[in-house]
Structure formats: structure tokens, C-alpha cells
C-alpha positions in Angstrom: -35.8 -105.4 97.1 -32.6 -107.5 97.1 -33.3 -108.7 93.7 -33.9 -105.3 92.3 -30.7 -104.0 93.9 -28.5 -106.7 92.5 -30.0 -106.2 89.1 -29.2 -102.5 89.2 -25.6 -103.3 90.3 -25.2 -105.7 87.4 -26.6 -103.1 85.0 -24.2 -100.5 86.4 -21.3 -102.7 86.0 -22.3 -103.5 82.4 -22.5 -99.9 81.7 -19.0 -99.2 83.0 -17.5 -102.2 81.2 -19.2 -101.0 78.0 -17.9 -97.5 78.5 -14.3 -98.7 79.0 -14.5 -101.0 76.0 -15.9 -98.0 73.9 -13.1 -95.8 75.0 -10.4 -98.3 73.9 -12.1 -98.9 70.7 -12.3 -95.2 69.9 -8.6 -94.8 70.8 -7.7 -97.7 68.5 -9.7 -96.1 65.7 -8.0 -92.7 66.2 -4.5 -94.2 66.2 -5.4 -96.0 62.9 -6.6 -92.9 61.3 -3.4 -91.0 62.3 -1.2 -93.7 60.8 -3.2 -93.4 57.5 -2.9 -89.6 57.5 0.8 -89.8 58.2 1.2 -92.2 55.3 -0.8 -90.0 53.0 1.3 -87.0 54.0 4.5 -88.8 53.2 3.1 -89.9 49.9 2.0 -86.3 49.0 5.4 -85.0 49.9 7.1 -87.6 47.8 4.8 -86.9 44.9 5.5 -83.2 45.2 9.2 -83.7 45.3 8.9 -85.9 42.2 6.8 -83.3 40.4 9.3 -80.5 41.3 12.1 -82.6 40.0 10.2 -83.2 36.8 9.4 -79.4 36.4 13.0 -78.6 37.1 14.2 -81.0 34.4 11.7 -79.6 31.9 12.7 -76.0 32.7 16.4 -76.9 32.3 15.6 -78.5 29.0 13.6 -75.5 27.8 16.3 -73.0 28.9 19.0 -75.1 27.1 16.8 -75.1 24.0 16.2 -71.3 24.1 19.9 -70.7 24.7 20.7 -72.8 21.8 18.3 -70.9 19.6 19.7 -67.6 20.7 23.2 -68.8 20.0 22.1 -69.9 16.5 20.4 -66.5 15.9 23.5 -64.6 17.1 25.7 -66.8 14.9 23.5 -66.0 11.9 23.6 -62.2 12.6 27.4 -62.4 13.0 27.7 -64.1 9.7 25.4 -61.6 8.0 27.4 -58.7 9.6 30.6 -60.3 8.4 29.2 -60.6 4.9 28.1 -57.0 4.9 31.5 -55.9 6.2 33.2 -57.9 3.4 30.9 -56.2 0.8 31.6 -52.8 2.2 35.3 -53.5 2.2 35.0 -54.5 -1.4 33.1 -51.3 -2.3 35.7 -49.2 -0.4 38.5 -51.0 -2.3 36.8 -50.3 -5.6 36.3 -46.6 -4.6 39.9 -46.4 -3.6 41.0 -47.8 -6.9 38.8 -45.3 -8.8 40.1 -42.4 -6.7 43.7 -43.5 -7.4 42.9 -43.7 -11.1 41.4 -40.2 -11.1 44.3 -38.9 -9.1 46.7 -40.4 -11.6 44.6 -38.9 -14.5 44.7 -35.5 -12.8 48.4 -35.7 -12.4 48.8 -36.5 -16.1 46.5 -33.6 -17.1 48.3 -31.2 -14.8 51.6 -32.3 -16.4 50.1 -31.7 -19.9 48.8 -28.3 -18.8 52.2 -27.3 -17.5 53.8 -28.3 -20.8 51.1 -26.3 -22.7 51.6 -23.3 -20.5 55.3 -23.5 -21.1 54.8 -23.6 -24.9 52.2 -20.8 -24.7 54.7 -18.7 -22.7 57.3 -19.2 -25.4 54.8 -18.2 -28.1 53.8 -15.1 -26.2 57.4 -14.1 -25.8 57.9 -14.6 -29.6 54.7 -12.6 -30.3 55.8 -9.8 -28.0 59.1 -9.6 -29.9 57.3 -9.6 -33.2 54.9 -6.8 -32.0 57.9 -4.7 -30.9 59.5 -5.2 -34.3 56.2 -4.2 -36.0 55.8 -1.2 -33.8 59.3 -0.1 -34.7 58.5 -0.5 -38.4 55.2 1.4 -38.1 56.9 4.2 -36.2 59.6 4.3 -38.9 57.1 4.4 -41.7 55.0 7.0 -39.9 58.1 9.2 -39.4 58.8 9.0 -43.1 55.2 9.8 -44.0 55.1 12.8 -41.6 58.4 14.0 -43.0 57.1 13.8 -46.6 53.6 15.4 -45.7 55.0 18.1 -43.4 52.4 17.4 -40.7 52.2 14.8 -37.9 49.6 12.0 -37.6 47.3 13.6 -35.1 47.0 16.8 -37.2 46.3 14.8 -40.4 43.6 12.8 -38.6 42.1 15.9 -37.2 42.0 17.6 -40.6 40.5 14.6 -42.3 37.8 14.2 -39.6 37.0 17.9 -39.7 36.6 17.7 -43.5 34.4 14.6 -43.4 32.3 16.0 -40.5 31.8 19.4 -42.2 30.6 17.8 -45.4 28.3 15.4 -43.5 26.9 18.2 -41.4 26.3 20.4 -44.4 24.4 17.6 -46.2 22.5 16.6 -43.1 21.6 20.3 -42.4 20.3 20.7 -46.0 18.1 17.6 -45.8 17.0 18.4 -42.3 16.0 21.9 -43.1 14.1 20.7 -46.2 12.3 18.0 -44.2 11.6 20.4 -41.3 10.1 23.0 -43.5 7.9 20.5 -45.3 6.8 19.0 -42.0 6.2 22.4 -40.3 4.1 23.5 -43.2 2.0 20.3 -43.3 1.8 20.0 -39.5 0.8 23.7 -39.1 -1.9 23.3 -41.7 -3.3 20.1 -40.3 -3.0 21.4 -36.7 -4.8 24.6 -37.4 -7.6 22.8 -39.2 -8.0 20.3 -36.3 -7.9 23.1 -33.6 -10.3 25.3 -35.6 -12.7 22.5 -36.1 -12.6 21.5 -32.4 -13.2 25.1 -31.3 -16.0 25.6 -33.8 -17.7 22.4 -32.9 -17.6 23.0 -29.2 -19.7 25.9 -27.9 -19.5 25.6 -24.1 -20.7 28.2 -21.6 -18.2 30.2 -19.8 -18.6 30.2 -16.0 -16.4 32.5 -13.9 -16.6 31.8 -10.2 -16.7 34.6 -7.7 -15.6 34.8 -4.1 -18.8 36.3 -2.8 -22.4 35.1 -2.7 -25.5 37.2 -2.0 -28.4 35.9 0.1 -31.7 37.8 -0.3 -33.7 38.6 2.9 -37.5 38.9 3.2 -37.0 42.2 5.1 -34.3 44.3 6.8 -35.5 43.1 10.2 -34.0 39.7 9.4 -30.5 41.2 9.6 -30.9 41.7 13.3 -32.1 38.1 13.8 -29.1 36.9 11.8 -26.7 39.0 14.0 -28.4 37.8 17.2 -27.9 39.1 20.7 -24.4 40.4 21.1 -23.6 38.9 17.7 -23.8 35.3 18.9 -25.8 34.1 15.8 -23.4 35.6 13.2 -20.4 34.3 15.2 -21.9 30.8 15.3 -22.5 30.8 11.5 -19.0 32.1 10.8 -17.5 29.5 13.2 -19.5 26.6 11.8 -18.8 27.4 8.1 -15.6 29.5 8.0 -17.3 32.1 5.8 -17.3 35.8 6.5 -20.9 37.3 6.7 -21.0 40.9 5.6 -24.1 42.8 6.7 -24.0 46.4 5.4 -26.5 49.0 4.0 -27.5 46.7 1.1 -31.2 46.5 1.3 -32.7 43.1 2.1 -29.5 41.2 1.4 -26.4 39.9 3.1 -23.1 39.0 1.5 -21.1 35.8 2.1 -17.4 36.2 1.5 -14.9 33.3 1.3 -12.3 31.8 -1.0 -13.6 28.2 -0.6 -16.6 27.7 -2.8 -17.8 24.6 -0.9 -17.9 26.3 2.4 -19.5 29.4 0.8 -22.2 27.2 -0.8 -22.8 25.4 2.6 -23.1 28.8 4.3 -25.6 30.1 1.6 -27.8 27.0 1.8 -27.7 26.9 5.6 -28.6 30.7 5.8 -31.5 30.3 3.4 -32.9 27.4 5.4 -32.5 29.3 8.6 -34.3 32.4 7.1 -37.2 30.3 5.8 -37.4 28.3 9.1 -37.3 31.4 11.3 -35.5 29.7 14.2 -32.0 31.2 14.3 -29.9 30.3 17.4 -26.4 28.7 17.8 -27.7 25.1 18.3 -30.1 25.3 15.3 -27.3 26.8 13.2 -24.9 23.9 13.9 -27.7 21.4 13.2 -28.6 23.0 9.8 -25.0 23.3 8.8 -24.4 19.6 9.4 -27.5 18.7 7.5 -26.6 21.0 4.5 -23.1 19.5 4.5 -24.6 16.0 4.0 -26.9 17.2 1.3 -24.0 18.9 -0.5 -22.1 15.6 -0.5 -25.1 14.1 -2.4 -25.0 17.0 -4.8 -21.3 16.5 -5.4 -21.8 12.8 -6.2 -24.7 13.7 -8.6 -22.5 16.3 -10.3 -19.8 13.7 -10.9 -22.3 11.2 -12.3 -23.8 13.8 -14.6 -20.3 14.7 -15.9 -19.4 11.1 -16.6 -22.8 10.6 -18.3 -22.3 13.7 -20.5 -18.8 12.5 -21.6 -19.8 8.8 -22.0 -17.2 7.6 -19.5 -18.9 4.5 -18.2 -17.7 2.0 -15.6 -15.7 4.5 -13.6 -14.9 3.8 -10.0 -17.3 5.5 -7.6 -14.5 7.3 -5.7 -13.3 8.9 -9.0 -16.9 10.0 -9.7 -17.0 11.7 -6.3 -13.7 13.4 -7.0 -15.0 14.7 -10.3 -18.1 16.1 -8.5 -15.8 18.0 -6.1 -14.3 19.8 -9.0 -17.6 21.7 -9.3 -16.5 23.7 -6.3 -12.8 24.1 -7.3 -11.5 26.9 -9.4 -8.1 27.6 -11.1 -7.4 31.2 -12.0 -11.1 31.9 -11.6 -12.1 29.1 -14.0 -14.4 26.4 -12.7 -12.5 23.1 -12.9 -15.5 20.8 -13.6 -16.6 23.0 -16.5 -12.9 23.2 -17.7 -12.6 19.4 -17.5 -15.8 18.9 -19.6 -14.5 21.3 -22.2 -11.2 19.5 -22.4 -13.0 16.1 -22.7 -15.1 17.4 -25.6 -12.2 19.0 -27.3 -10.1 15.8 -27.0 -13.0 13.9 -28.5 -13.3 16.1 -31.5 -9.6 16.1 -32.2 -9.3 12.3 -31.7 -12.2 11.8 -34.2 -10.3 13.9 -36.8 -7.1 11.9 -36.2 -8.8 8.5 -36.3 -8.1 7.7 -32.6 -10.3 6.2 -29.9 -12.8 9.0 -29.1 -14.1 7.5 -25.8 -10.6 7.1 -24.5 -9.7 10.6 -25.4 -12.8 12.0 -23.7 -12.1 10.0 -20.6 -8.5 11.2 -20.4 -9.7 14.8 -20.9 -12.3 14.5 -18.1 -9.8 13.1 -15.6 -6.8 15.2 -16.5 -7.3 17.7 -13.6 -8.7 15.1 -11.1 -5.6 15.8 -8.9 -7.0 19.3 -8.1 -9.8 17.7 -6.1 -7.3 16.7 -3.4 -4.2 18.8 -4.1 -4.8 20.9 -1.0 -4.6 17.6 1.0 -1.7 15.9 -0.8 1.7 17.4 -1.5 2.9 17.5 -5.1 1.9 18.5 -8.6 -1.8 18.0 -9.3 -0.8 16.1 -12.5 1.2 13.5 -10.6 -1.5 13.3 -7.9 -4.1 12.8 -10.5 -2.0 10.1 -12.3 -1.6 8.2 -9.0 -5.3 8.4 -8.3 -6.3 7.2 -11.7 -3.9 4.2 -11.4 -5.2 3.5 -7.9 -8.8 3.3 -9.2 -8.1 1.0 -12.2 -7.9 3.4 -15.2 -6.0 2.2 -18.3 -2.3 2.9 -18.3 -2.3 5.1 -21.4 -5.0 7.3 -19.7 -3.0 7.3 -16.5 0.1 8.5 -18.4 -1.7 11.2 -20.3 -3.0 12.6 -17.0 0.6 12.8 -15.6 2.0 14.3 -18.8 -0.5 17.1 -19.4 1.8 19.6 -17.8 5.0 17.9 -18.8 5.7 16.6 -15.3 6.7 13.5 -17.4 7.5 13.5 -21.1 4.7 12.8 -23.5 5.0 9.5 -25.4 1.8 9.1 -27.4 -0.6 11.2 -29.4 -3.2 10.9 -26.6 -0.8 12.8 -24.3 -0.4 15.6 -26.8 -4.2 15.8 -27.3 -4.8 16.3 -23.6 -2.1 19.0 -23.5 -3.6 20.8 -26.5 -7.2 20.6 -25.3 -6.1 21.8 -21.8 -4.4 24.8 -23.4 -7.3 25.6 -25.6 -9.8 25.6 -22.7 -7.6 27.8 -20.5 -6.5 30.2 -23.2 -10.0 31.4 -24.3 -10.5 35.1 -23.7 -11.6 35.7 -20.1 -11.4 32.1 -19.1 -8.9 32.7 -16.3 -7.9 35.5 -14.0 -4.4 35.5 -12.5 -5.3 37.9 -9.6 -8.1 35.7 -8.3 -5.9 32.6 -8.3 -3.1 34.3 -6.4 -5.6 35.6 -3.8 -7.2 32.2 -3.3 -3.8 30.5 -3.1 -2.8 32.9 -0.3 -5.9 32.1 1.7 -5.3 28.4 1.2 -1.7 28.8 2.4 -2.9 30.6 5.5 -5.1 27.7 6.5 -2.4 25.1 5.6 0.1 26.9 7.9 -2.5 26.9 10.8 -3.5 23.2 10.3 0.2 22.2 10.4 0.3 22.9 14.2 -0.5 20.1 16.6 -3.9 20.5 18.4 -5.6 22.6 15.7 -9.1 21.3 15.0 -10.3 23.8 12.3 -9.0 27.0 10.7 -10.8 29.6 8.6 -9.3 32.5 6.7 -11.9 35.3 6.6 -12.2 39.0 6.1 -10.4 38.7 2.7 -7.5 37.0 4.4 -7.0 39.7 7.0 -8.3 37.5 9.9 -7.3 33.9 10.6 -9.7 32.1 13.0 -8.2 28.9 14.5 -10.3 26.5 16.7 -8.2 24.2 18.8 -8.9 21.0 20.8 -9.5 22.1 24.4 -8.3 18.7 25.6 -4.8 19.2 24.0 -4.3 22.9 24.2 -4.6 25.0 27.4 -5.1 28.7 27.8 -1.4 29.5 28.0 -0.6 27.2 25.1 -3.2 28.9 23.0 -1.5 32.3 23.5 1.9 30.8 22.5 0.2 29.1 19.5 -1.1 32.4 18.2 2.3 33.9 18.3 4.0 30.8 16.7 1.4 30.8 13.8 1.8 34.5 13.3 5.6 34.1 13.1 5.2 31.2 10.6 3.0 33.3 8.4 5.5 36.2 8.5 8.3 33.8 7.4 6.5 31.8 4.7 4.0 34.3 3.0 4.1 37.6 1.3 0.9 39.7 1.8 -0.3 43.3 2.0 -1.1 44.9 5.4 -1.4 42.7 8.5 -3.2 39.5 9.4 -4.8 39.0 12.8 -4.4 35.4 14.2 -7.2 34.4 16.6 -6.9 31.1 18.5 -10.3 30.0 20.0 -10.4 27.5 22.8 -13.8 26.6 24.3 -15.2 23.8 26.5 -18.7 22.5 25.9 -20.9 20.4 28.3 -23.9 18.7 26.6 -26.7 16.8 28.3 -30.1 15.6 27.1 -33.4 15.9 29.1 -35.4 12.7 28.8 
């Protein structure tokens, strides 16, 4: 036991000694490492300081070099600027020298001009003195001549001029009379031959329009159906067409009266369709009138196409063709304008052929000469000027356009074509029975009545019926009230009294109605 205990003590002591020695050894090692670290730190700092110094030196060198380069560049620019300034200065000096030379030249020129003006002034003064001397001499010689002749200068001049003028006029009058007589005889002979030939070669039918149309009825009972209950059917027809329907004792017939042939034709066609259909009531009447109006437009276009085909006027604008077709329902002094235009076209063609002119152009001008009458109730002015403007608008040749405008001398004729159209127009209208003055005056009065009514604001339609004794006016109910309708009837009646001359009295009726329409589906 004692041995083991001593051994354990020795072992414990050894362990303690070893631990102490290890501690001191570790301490020594730590101190040595710290010294090395401190030495490395100082070395790093010294190296960093040396690098910074080196970088600083390099930066200073680079800055100095850049500054030197900038200075050199600035010096070069300054030198260039100085050279440019020197060049500019030289140019300015040259300009100044040139200006001074020009100024000196101008001064010299001004001096010469002043000298010349002075010399001219002297010459003018001398000339003026000479003129005075000559005037005095002329007056002295004139006085002597007047004293010798016994008359003054003005009287002598007047007598001489009268003598010369009288002789010249006498000679000119003799020659002019001889030439005029010869030309009149020859022109009269040739003109009569041409006109006689044109009339003999054209044998057109004469059509005189009337202001009434008769519609046959299958039986007299149809008259009652046309009148309708309380006259509603006949009122609807008259309101829709503007034509006066006369139902009298004439057996199986009714009479349509109206100055506008287009409206009268619409009323006739519509009434015939209503009679054949059998359904006669206000709604059906309006439907048939609208349909017949469309069909009549087609008929008008076909009439225009047929007229251009008959005359040989090809390539005409479609709007002009439609206007020509409208002439079928236009009259002048009772003469149908479309028939009249065709007559004028053929007469122009015959006379142009005899004179060796362009026949197609002459026919075209004759056909279009009254085209303005298709719209003269819509446009103010002479129908010749209206027609001229329409023909120019739709691309007709300028000589045809001028002939249209000159056929009533609204503008002076300037070519043979203008005279041809005038002559053919007079020939067509002067045939016995071709025109009736009373009918034209009557129709003009009815047209004036409707124009006066249409000139008022709010008027939708107007119809002159009962031979012009009744003026029916349909107004827009949205614009005209009941009280305003009464005032409008008075204003229109007053305007008619101021502007027209007419026999008897004219009743003015203003109609204002409101319609409500709905469809059952």
C-alpha cells in the first residue's frame, strides 16, 4: 500500500510539473507570434506608405503632363484665333478700301450729274426762249393770214373739216348703199331658200297641250267611290297630287284640271290604277301616288334618251338627259317644249347641212337650247342663261354653250351657230297654231301663285287648283302652330294682292295636320 501511494504521489507531481512547463512553453510561443505579427504589421504599413507615395508621385506627373497638353492646345487655339482675326481684319480693310473707292466714284458721278443738270437747265432756258420767239412769229403770221382771208383759224379749220367730212360721207354712203343692197338681195335669196328647204324637209307633228285630262270610268257608281265618305277620297287625291278633280254630269268620266302637266299625269295614272284595283281609300291613294311618281321618273328618263337618240346627240351627261325628258311635261304658250326642241334640232341640222357646217353640233345645240325651262321655276333668271350654265356644268362644248345663251339675245350672237339656233327657234314657234298666248299667261299666273306660297317659311307643299281660284297650302305642323297658320293665310293673301293681277278673288287655305303612324307586327 505504501509503495502504491508513493508512486501515485510521484505521478501527480510529474503531472503538475508537466502542466507548469507546458503553460510556460505556450506563453513563450504566444509572445513570439505576437512579435512576428507586430513586425509584419509595421512592414505592411511601411509598404502601404511607400505605395501611396509612389501613386501620389505618378498622379502628380500625370496631372502635370495633362496640364501641359491643355496649355499647348490652348496656345494652338489662341494662335489660330489670332490668325483668323488677322485675316478678318485684312478682309475688313479691303472692304473699307473698296467702299471708300466706291464713295469717291459716287462723289465724282454726282459732281458730273450736277454739272450736266446745270448745262441742261441752261439749254432748257434757251429752248424756252426760242419757243416763245417761234410762238410770237406763228401768231404774227396767223394774224396776217386771218387778215388776208377774212376768217379766223378755227373757222377755217371747221370749214375744211366739214368739206372733207361731207365728201367722205357721201362717197361712203354711196358705196355702203350699193354693198348693202347687193348683200340684202343675195342674203334674202339664200336665206329664203334655206328656210324654205328646212321647213319643207321637216314635217313634224304639232302637239298642243291642254290643262285638263279626262279619265274614263267603268260606270257611274265609281264616281261615288272616288268621292268617298264625306269626300275624304277626293280630298286625299287632290292633296296628294295638287290637281283639281271635277266630277259633273259627264257620263262615265271624271275631269282632271291643273296647270302642271307632270302633276296632272301623276293624278291620271294614279286614278286609273285605283279604278282598276278597286281599293280606294286615303292610305291606298298615297301609296299609289308615290308609286306612280317613281314610274313617271323612269318615263321621263326614257323620253330624254329617246330624244337624244332621235337627234344623234351621243355621249350626253345623264343629268342633261333627265332634264330633256322633263321638257315632255313643260309647255310654253301652249307648245310642248320637248316637241319644240326636237323641231329646232332638226331645223338646225337641215340649215347647217345647206351652209356646210357641222350638222351634229347644230342638232345638239338645237335640242339643248331650251334646257333651262326644265328648271326655270326652281332657279331665278332667264331660261337661256340658266340653260347655258347647265350645259357648261355638264361638259358641253363652249360654242354650244354660247349658242344656248344667245338664242334670245341675252348675250350677243358671235357665230353662225348662234344665228342658226335663233332662226330655228323662231321657225318652230311661229308656225300657225303652234303657240297660244292666253294659255301661257294663265299657266304663268298659277306658277306665280305657288311660288309666292312656297316663299314663306314652314310651307311644305302648295297647289293652285280650281283654275287658280283656290290656293291650298300644306304646312309643317312642327314649325307652324294653329295661330301661326291663320296669320300665314292672311300674309300670303296680302302678298298675292301686292304682286299679282288676276280676275275675281283667290281663296287661300292653309292646312295643318298631325299624323300618328304605327305598324302592327
